[in-house]
C-alpha positions, 0 to 999 in steps of 0.5 A: 786427354785423348792423344792426337794420332800423327802419321810420320812418313819418311824412308830415312830411318834416322829421321824417323828416330828423331821424329819418334823421340821428338813427339811426346808419347803422352800427347801423340799416338805415332804411326810410321810409313816408309813410302808414299803408297804405304802412307796413303794405305795407312791414311785410308785405313785409319785417318790420322789427325796430322801427317808429317810427310817427307818430300822425297820418298819411294813409289810416290813422292810427298807432292803426289801423296799430298795431291791425292789426299787433297783431291779426296773430299773426305780427307782434304781437310787433313793437315800436312807438314811437309819435310824438305831438304836444306835449301831446296826452295823448289821442293817447298814451293811445290809442296805448298802448291800441292796443298801442304799446310806447312813445311820444315827444312831438314835438319830441324829443331825439335822445339820448332817442329813441336810448335808448328805441330801445335799451330797446325793442329790448332788451326785445324780445330777451327773446323770443329763443326765438321762431322768427324766421319765425312768432314762435311759441315755439321749442325751449326753450319746447316742451321746458319745456311738455311737461316741465311736462305730464309732471310734472303727471300730467295727461292730455294730447296732443302733435301733431307737425306736418310738411309733406310735399313741402315741399323740392321746392316750396321749390326750385321756387318759391323761399324767399320762397314757402316762407316764405309756406307756413310762415307760412300753416301757422302761421296755420292751426294757430293758428286751429284751436287758438283755435277747437277748443282751450282757453286752456291749449293750446300751439303751438310752432315747432321750425323749418322746416316742423315745429310742435308742438301740446300740447292735451287728449285731448278737443280734439286730434282736432278740432284736427287735423281742422280743421288738415288741412281749412284747410291744404288750402284755404289752401295751394292758393292759393299755387301757380301756376294751372297747377300747381294744375290739374295737381295736381303739380309737377316738381322734383328729389329729394334725389339730384338726379333729376327727380320728379313731386311732388303738392301739399304735404300735412300730416302730424300724429303725435299722442302721448298718455299715455292708454294708457301713461306718458310718461317724459320729453320725448325719449320723447315726441319719439321716439314723435312722430317714428315716428307722423309718419313713418307718417302720411307713408306715407298720401300725403295730409294726415292725422293718426295717433294713438298707440293702443299700450298 
């Protein structure tokens, strides 16, 4: 059984001792933080499955930590149990308002805490379809969204987003930096949809470096243009200075041969039902794959829209 990673954040050594003794070692991998800033640092470094967060801590209190995490698109689904002092109703209310999923009053009964931990973790598993790295909806949700649009008879656009030269970057810089590129791409896509799209738009993460956007015919061009612009600016910062200056890296291709690869770019294939009927989800995905491959031949970040009748 894979152990759940729980971050316990409290500046009270006695409470930390109680929490350590309460959480069975065979079920949970326990990590500690002693103030609000350390809590955020450890979450960003390695997101846990759950946080047990004290309301009153140095540097940043539990409410501020909770608010920061819930504003981060990639971390907002992280479950949080807030610990408050006895009878401090205001702290409970403010903690829940900040986004905590549950709360416990100190001193607490260990058995009740374990029950609440299991409950919160169970509840968070409902979102199993979400991609682990980005917490964006996964393949089941993507399929359902496109199918819903097809059945509705409305005009819509689906953008299939893919990174070019990602494998060579991943091999050279390592999986940690590769994950950062993917997370940064997710943030860029989310920002573009929020600013150029509408409330009904959808973003999904197929897996790896593949994403999907479902939007309207009127919004998709502006979304794609902003994604490309923001992606170029954001991802260059993830390269070492010398590689960024050269504009390329030396890596190995799929045959194991040394190749000179340019910096990562982004390609988007846009499928619409503006000119022809889209019959089913597989039909949409097939056209999207063709368009994306054509976009990749441009050797730079760009998007291609299906204009065939």
